[in-house]
N, C-alpha and C positions, 0 to 999 in steps of 0.2 A: 504494500500498499504506500503512495505518495504521501507526502508531507501536503500537497494541496488538498487532497483528497479528505484529509482529517479534516483541514481549514474549512472546507466545504461544508462539512457537517454541520460545523458550528454556525457560518454563515447563513447555511440556509434556514435552521432554526430561528437565529435570530440575527436578521439580515442588518448592517449596517443603517439602511433607511430608518429603524426602529429607535436607533440612538440618538444621541444629540448633535445637531449639525456642528461641524469643524471638529467634532471629537478624533483624537488621533485612533483608528483601527485598523486590524491586519497585521501583515507582514512587516516586521520591523528591520529582521536581519536574517539572511539565511538563503537556503536554496528549496523552491517548493516542489522541484522535481525531483528531490531526496527520497532513498525507500527509508520509511519509519524503522526505527529500530525500538522506541519507545515513547511515551508522551508523559510531560508533567503538568501538572496545572498549579496555578500559585496564585498568591494574591500580588507580590513584588516580585519580579526577576533580580533578585538582590546577587550579590556574587558567591554568598554561600549557598543560595540555592542553586545557581548554576553550576557551581561545583558538585554538589551534588546530584544533579542530573547527568552529568559525565561519568561521576562514579557510580551510577544505577545503568549506563549504558543508554540512556535514552538522548533523542536527538532532537525532539520537538518540545518546547515549554509554550506552553499559553497562560498567558499573567492577565492580571486585570489592571494594573497600574504600568505608567512608562518603563522603559530599558534604560533610557538615558535622563540625566537632570538637564533643565532646561535653563533658561537665564532669568533668575528672580530677583535680581536686585536693583530694577528700574520699572517703572511703569509709563509705558510709550503714549497710554491714553492719556495720563493724567499728565505728561510732560515732566516726569519725576524721576531723578535717579537717585537710590536709597543708598547704594554702594558700588563701587567697579569691582568687576568678577570676570574671572577666566571665560573665553569663549568655550561653547558647548563641548567643542571638539578636544581643548585642553583641559577638561576637568578630570581628574584623576580616577572617580569613581566610574565616569563613562568609559575612560579608556580601559579601566580593569576589566570592565562588563563585556565590553567588545571585542577585547582579545579573547577573553573564554569562549566566547562565541564562536569567534574566527577561527581560533587556533584547535577549536574541537567539533566543530561542523555543526554545530547548535542553529535549529531555525527558531527564531522567537516571535510568536503574534501575541497581540495585545485586543482583548475583548473587552471594553471599558462599558461604555452606557447602554450597546445591544445588549450585554448580558446582564446589566443590572436588574430589568423589567423583563428578561426573557420568563416566559411562563412555566411553573412547577421548579425549573433546576437555576433560576437567576437568582441575587444576591437577594432581593425581597422575598421572593416566594419562601426561598429555602430558611432565610431568618425567621419568617412569620412559622411557618411549619415547626422550627426547631423550637421556639419559646411560647409555641401555642397560644398564639395572639387572637386565634378566633376567626370571625367573619369579616370581610370588607365590607363596610358601611360607607366609605366616601372620601373625600380629600382630592388631592390631585396626585399626578403621577409622581412627584418628587417628594410628596410626603401623605402619603394613604393612610387612612386610618381603618382600623379594627375594632372591633368587640366581643368582649369576652365575658367569662365570668367573674364579678370583682375580686379584686387580688391588691392586697398591700403593695405598695411601691417597693418595700425594703425586701418583700420577700420574692416579687419578680427579680430583682436586680440579683438577690444571692443564687436564684434559679439559672440565671442566665450566667453567673460567673460559673458554677459547676458546669454548666453543658458547654461552653466553649473553653473552660481552664484558663481564666483570667481571672484578675484580682490582684490588690483590690481597686475598685471602680469608682469614680464620683456619681452620687446620687442628688438632685437637685431636689429641694421640698421636702417634707416630713416623708420619713421612710413608711410611718404609720398609716399614710393617706391611702383610703380605698379607691381602687380605680377599675374602669372597667373599656373606656375608649380609648386606644392607644394608637398614639401615631407612629410611623416608622421613618427616621431621616437619617438614613445610615451613610456609611462612607464619609465623605467629608462636607456633606451639605450642612452640619454642624459648626462649619466653619464661616458660616455667612452669619452676619451678626442678629437680622433681625426672622430668620426662618421660624424662630418660634411662634411668631402673629399667625405663621402659616396652619401650626397645627391646630392653633387654639381657635382658630376662626372657622376651624373645618370640625369642631366640636370635641376635640380631642382633651382629654385629662392628663395625659402623658407622654410624651414623645421617647422614643428610643433611638438615640442618637449614635454617630460614629465618633469621629472625633468633635470637640468642642473647643472653642476658645472664650477664654473668659468673657466678654462682650456677649456671647450668645448665652451663656449659663444667667448672667444678670437680668438679660432680657426674657428669659422664662421666668425668673421670679417675678417680674414686673407685669406678665400676663397671665400671672398665676396659673402657670403650666409645670407640672413634674419634669422631671426629666433623668434618665439615664444613659449614662456615655459608657459605651462597650470598649472603644475604642477604632480607630479606622480600620486596621487591618481584622480584626475580631469581627467587627458586623459584617464583614463583606467576606470572609474566610468560609463559611458554608456553601455562598455561590459558587465558589471553587470546587469545594467538595460535589455540588452539584453538579458541575460541569464535568469533572470526573467521572461521578456518576451515569450523565447523559454519553459519555463514550462509549464508558464498558458496555452499555446496551447495545452499542451500534458498530464496533470496530471488532475485528476478529480477536478471539479469547489470546490468539498467541503474541498480540502485542501489548507489553507491560503499560498501565498506566496508573499513575499515583499522584495524588495531591500533597504538596507539600506546605509546609507551615512556613513563612517568612520570618517569623520568629519575633521576639519581644527583648530589643537589644537595649535593655535599660533596667534599673532596681529602682525598687521604690524605698525610700529611705524618710525617718521622722527623727526628731530631736532625741528619742529613746532608743535610737539604732536602726 
């Protein structure tokens, strides 16, 4: 089976047209005509993930996030430059990742917004199923709302930690507050300061966030919305497990398929240790 045939399965199920306009999707590096020796799905194609792919004999990596880092130190739209930085091709992490790909014959594809809302196997549906958030009742594409049996915010947060293997995590509002209408604002949407108002306006009492900023947390408080921050990677990992499951159901059994965890490369400390 060829690399492009694996890609076609994903792209036929979750076409690029279903993603956000202008999003980076598809082949990032590699040879689409190469025979597949194994497939890795992952949230981020970090150097560690790429090294694991090579050690497992896989030559196809399907990721949710970018392979290379872009320019972040300036805002052309606002005409602002926060700091001077290296060109994309001169950034050490980019050079490391690309060298790993080129030296080991890896083909890396990115499936981002087209997979976020892919039915059944995508980021949102897999997270909703895992956390048992119930039935869809409204909201919008980037902030859908579900209704379930009432549950304390803290109890749902603890369940999420156990199911995703994470913690400690941040909880906004009183942990004892009972809620039944839950919005899903996964991934990086919690980096948008005012997104809590979208959830609140849709009738949600609680929002499940991926990655949040301090501003977003304070906005939650002032619109009366409870929040649970899972982390960017943790909130989207179920969707990459879903992609692996999707492929296992469709690819020949002799092609190894594995979902790798991109990891949590930090430690949480307090004054007590």
